[in-house]
C-alpha positions as CSV (number, residue, x, y, z in Angstrom):
1,M,58.1,-7.1,62.2
2,S,55.5,-5.6,60.0
3,A,56.0,-2.3,58.2
4,N,54.1,0.7,59.4
5,P,51.1,1.2,57.1
6,A,51.5,5.0,57.3
7,T,55.0,4.7,55.9
8,E,54.1,2.4,53.0
9,P,54.1,4.0,49.6
10,A,50.7,4.8,48.2
11,P,49.7,2.7,45.2
12,T,49.8,4.3,41.8
13,P,46.3,5.4,40.8
14,T,44.9,3.9,37.7
15,P,42.8,5.9,35.3
16,H,39.7,4.2,36.8
17,D,40.8,5.3,40.3
18,R,41.3,8.9,39.5
19,P,38.8,11.2,41.2
20,R,36.4,13.1,39.0
21,R,36.4,16.8,39.0
22,P,33.5,18.4,40.8
23,G,30.8,19.7,38.7
24,R,31.5,17.4,35.8
25,P,29.3,14.3,36.0
26,R,30.4,11.1,34.3
27,R,29.1,10.9,30.7
28,S,26.9,8.0,29.9
29,A,26.9,6.1,26.6
30,T,23.1,6.0,26.6
31,P,22.5,9.3,24.7
32,R,25.0,8.3,22.0
33,D,23.5,4.8,21.8
34,S,20.0,6.3,21.5
35,R,21.1,8.7,18.8
36,G,22.6,5.7,16.9
37,S,19.4,3.8,17.4
38,R,17.3,6.6,16.1
39,G,19.6,7.0,13.1
40,S,19.4,3.3,12.4
41,R,15.6,3.4,12.5
42,G,15.6,6.5,10.3
43,S,17.9,4.8,7.8
44,R,15.6,1.7,7.7
45,A,12.5,3.9,7.3
46,G,14.2,5.8,4.4
47,R,15.1,2.5,2.6
48,R,11.5,1.3,3.0
49,R,10.2,4.5,1.6
50,A,12.5,4.4,-1.3
51,G,11.5,0.8,-1.9
52,L,7.9,1.8,-1.9
53,L,8.5,4.5,-4.4
54,T,10.3,2.0,-6.7
55,A,7.4,-0.5,-6.2
56,G,5.0,2.1,-7.4
57,L,6.9,3.5,-10.3
58,L,7.8,0.2,-12.0
59,P,4.3,-1.2,-12.6
60,L,2.8,2.2,-13.4
61,G,5.7,3.0,-15.8
62,G,5.2,-0.4,-17.4
63,A,1.5,0.2,-18.0
64,V,2.2,3.7,-19.5
65,A,4.9,2.3,-21.8
66,T,2.6,-0.5,-23.0
67,A,-0.1,2.2,-23.7
68,F,2.2,3.9,-26.1
69,V,3.1,0.6,-27.8
70,V,-0.6,-0.1,-28.3
71,R,-1.4,3.4,-29.4
72,A,1.1,3.1,-32.2
73,D,-1.1,0.4,-33.8
74,I,-4.4,-0.1,-31.9
75,T,-5.7,-2.8,-34.3
76,D,-2.6,-5.0,-34.4
77,P,-0.1,-4.3,-31.6
78,P,3.0,-6.6,-31.2
79,F,1.3,-8.9,-28.7
80,Q,-2.1,-9.2,-30.5
81,G,-1.3,-12.8,-31.3
82,L,-1.1,-13.6,-27.6
83,D,-4.3,-11.7,-26.9
84,D,-6.1,-13.7,-29.7
85,R,-4.9,-17.0,-28.4
86,W,-6.0,-16.2,-24.8
87,L,-9.4,-15.0,-26.0
88,G,-9.8,-18.3,-27.8
89,W,-9.1,-20.2,-24.6
90,M,-11.8,-18.1,-23.0
91,G,-14.5,-19.4,-25.3
92,G,-17.8,-20.9,-24.3
93,P,-20.0,-22.3,-23.0
94,H,-20.5,-19.2,-20.9
95,D,-22.9,-20.5,-18.2
96,G,-22.9,-22.3,-14.9
97,P,-20.8,-21.4,-11.9
98,Y,-18.2,-19.6,-14.0
99,M,-20.8,-17.2,-15.3
100,A,-22.0,-16.6,-11.7
101,V,-18.5,-15.8,-10.5
102,A,-17.8,-13.5,-13.5
103,T,-21.1,-11.7,-13.0
104,V,-20.4,-11.0,-9.3
105,L,-16.9,-9.7,-10.2
106,N,-18.5,-7.5,-12.9
107,W,-20.9,-6.0,-10.3
108,F,-18.0,-5.5,-7.9
109,G,-16.1,-3.5,-10.5
110,G,-19.2,-1.3,-11.0
111,P,-21.5,0.1,-8.3
112,V,-20.4,-2.2,-5.5
113,G,-16.8,-1.3,-6.0
114,A,-17.7,2.4,-5.8
115,A,-19.8,2.0,-2.7
116,L,-17.0,0.4,-0.7
117,P,-14.5,3.3,-0.9
118,L,-17.4,5.7,-0.1
119,A,-18.4,3.8,3.0
120,L,-14.7,3.6,4.1
121,L,-14.4,7.4,3.6
122,V,-17.3,8.1,5.8
123,L,-15.9,5.8,8.5
124,L,-12.5,7.6,8.4
125,L,-14.1,11.0,8.6
126,V,-16.3,10.0,11.6
127,R,-13.1,8.7,13.3
128,R,-11.3,12.0,12.4
129,R,-8.6,10.2,10.5
130,L,-8.1,13.1,8.1
131,A,-4.8,11.9,6.6
132,S,-6.3,8.5,5.9
133,A,-9.3,10.1,4.3
134,G,-7.0,12.2,2.1
135,F,-5.0,9.2,1.1
136,L,-8.2,7.3,0.1
137,L,-9.6,10.2,-1.9
138,T,-6.3,10.8,-3.7
139,A,-5.7,7.2,-4.5
140,Y,-9.2,6.4,-5.7
141,L,-9.8,9.6,-7.7
142,G,-6.3,9.9,-8.9
143,G,-5.9,6.3,-9.8
144,N,-9.3,5.9,-11.6
145,M,-10.0,9.4,-13.0
146,L,-6.5,10.5,-13.9
147,V,-4.5,7.4,-14.6
148,I,-7.0,4.8,-15.9
149,Q,-9.4,7.2,-17.8
150,G,-6.4,9.1,-19.1
151,L,-4.9,6.0,-20.6
152,K,-8.2,4.9,-22.0
153,H,-8.6,8.2,-23.9
154,L,-4.9,8.2,-24.9
155,V,-5.1,4.7,-26.5
156,D,-8.8,4.0,-27.3
157,R,-8.2,0.4,-28.3
158,P,-11.1,-1.5,-29.7
159,R,-12.6,-4.2,-27.5
160,P,-13.0,-7.9,-28.4
161,A,-16.0,-8.7,-30.5
162,D,-19.4,-9.5,-28.8
163,P,-18.7,-8.8,-25.1
164,L,-21.1,-10.5,-22.8
165,V,-21.6,-7.4,-20.5
166,R,-22.2,-3.7,-21.1
167,V,-19.0,-1.8,-21.8
168,D,-17.9,1.7,-22.6
169,H,-15.3,2.9,-25.1
170,G,-11.6,2.0,-24.8
171,S,-10.5,-1.5,-24.0
172,F,-7.0,-0.5,-22.8
173,P,-6.5,-0.7,-19.8
174,S,-9.1,-2.6,-17.9
175,G,-10.8,-0.4,-15.3
176,H,-12.2,-3.4,-13.4
177,A,-8.7,-4.9,-13.0
178,A,-7.2,-1.5,-12.0
179,T,-9.9,-0.8,-9.4
180,A,-9.4,-4.3,-7.9
181,A,-5.6,-3.8,-7.5
182,L,-6.1,-0.2,-6.2
183,L,-8.6,-1.3,-3.6
184,V,-6.3,-4.1,-2.4
185,V,-3.6,-1.5,-1.8
186,V,-5.9,1.0,-0.1
187,V,-7.6,-1.5,2.2
188,G,-4.2,-3.0,3.1
189,V,-2.8,0.4,4.1
190,L,-5.8,1.7,6.0
191,L,-7.4,-1.3,7.7
192,L,-4.6,-3.8,8.4
193,P,-1.6,-3.6,10.7
194,A,1.8,-4.0,9.1
195,A,2.3,-7.5,10.6
196,R,-0.8,-8.9,8.8
197,R,-0.2,-7.2,5.4
198,R,1.8,-10.0,3.8
199,A,-1.1,-12.5,3.9
200,W,-3.4,-9.7,2.6
201,W,-1.1,-9.0,-0.3
202,Y,-1.3,-12.7,-1.4
203,A,-5.1,-12.7,-1.0
204,G,-5.4,-9.4,-2.9
205,A,-3.2,-10.7,-5.7
206,A,-5.5,-13.8,-6.0
207,F,-8.6,-11.5,-6.1
208,T,-7.0,-9.3,-8.8
209,L,-6.1,-12.3,-10.9
210,A,-9.7,-13.5,-10.6
211,M,-10.9,-10.1,-11.8
212,M,-8.5,-10.2,-14.7
213,W,-9.8,-13.7,-15.7
214,S,-13.4,-12.6,-15.5
215,R,-12.9,-9.6,-17.8
216,T,-11.3,-11.8,-20.5
217,W,-13.8,-14.6,-20.0
218,L,-16.6,-12.1,-20.5
219,H,-14.8,-10.9,-23.7
220,A,-14.8,-7.4,-22.3
221,H,-11.0,-7.0,-22.5
222,W,-7.9,-8.4,-24.1
223,L,-5.5,-10.1,-21.8
224,T,-2.9,-7.3,-22.0
225,D,-5.7,-4.8,-21.1
226,T,-6.1,-6.6,-17.8
227,V,-2.4,-6.9,-17.1
228,A,-1.9,-3.2,-17.7
229,G,-4.9,-2.3,-15.7
230,A,-3.8,-4.2,-12.7
231,A,-0.3,-2.8,-12.9
232,A,-1.6,0.8,-13.3
233,G,-4.0,0.4,-10.4
234,A,-1.4,-1.1,-8.0
235,G,1.3,1.3,-9.1
236,A,-1.0,4.4,-8.6
237,G,-2.0,3.1,-5.1
238,L,1.6,2.5,-4.1
239,L,2.7,5.9,-5.3
240,V,0.0,7.7,-3.3
241,W,0.9,5.6,-0.3
242,W,4.5,6.8,-0.7
243,L,3.3,10.3,-0.9
244,F,1.1,10.1,2.2
245,Q,3.3,7.8,4.3
246,P,4.7,10.5,6.6
247,A,1.3,11.9,7.3
248,L,-0.2,8.5,7.9
249,A,2.7,7.6,10.3
250,R,2.1,10.8,12.3
251,E,-1.7,10.1,12.4
252,S,-1.0,6.6,13.7
253,V,1.1,7.9,16.5
254,R,-1.5,10.4,17.5
255,S,-4.2,7.8,17.4
256,H,-2.1,5.5,19.6
257,D,-1.5,8.3,22.1
258,R,-5.2,9.0,22.3
259,R,-6.1,5.4,22.9
260,G,-3.4,5.2,25.6
261,A,-4.8,8.4,27.3
262,A,-8.3,7.0,27.2
263,A,-7.2,3.7,28.6
264,G,-5.4,5.5,31.5
265,A,-8.5,7.6,32.2
266,D,-10.7,4.5,32.3
267,T,-8.3,2.9,34.7
268,D,-8.3,5.9,37.0
269,A,-12.1,5.9,37.0
270,V,-12.5,2.3,38.2
271,T,-9.6,2.4,40.7
272,P,-11.1,2.7,44.3
273,A,-9.9,5.4,46.5
274,T,-7.6,4.4,49.3
275,G,-6.4,6.0,52.6
């Protein structure tokens, strides 16, 4: 004969079976998880920003340290032997396709190189990207006027004999090499998405090396002038990027939101009414 269900003892409730108190909803792990995710993203962003600061300080600091070494003996610095050997390898004949490439690069480091940032500045202002425009102005003016010209006046190193192009005073550092490296950083930051920057950095490094070769092939600079110029230009650009990175990130988010809102408005305009 089966036992009466009403008289059977009630099972012992487990913690999972215990009723919840009214007015106290069950807590979800989602907020904690989202806080952890936000903290992880913030930690990664902080490490990337610290790495960017280091990447800017190292080449710029190296260029400045080299400037003081050259300034101590501008006619015979410790690496003058290397510069002399390299200049010997850059001997003639100076004609043919090499001369054409060197001439184009020389123009690019002059008026053409100045026109490109100006055109980009106008484009940024028209598109109301004020943070990007501020980054461009600070990088270009600060890198060229403050860093490069400041080092030129500090050192005032004599140029190699018989340069093949018109030059001004001060061989150290190379302004053409500095402008090339600086423009590589600026264009990569402002015009390319992060996913495509690695290929651009390789291409930009090749372009900067070509500019360095052209300056020594034209006997306008010593080898160490071009190395220091490229390091100073890249370092200055990276430091300004580090300085403007939060403002550029906020501007990117606002621009993405505006594009999303515009796309939504266009979708609503073409959707036929129903009902």
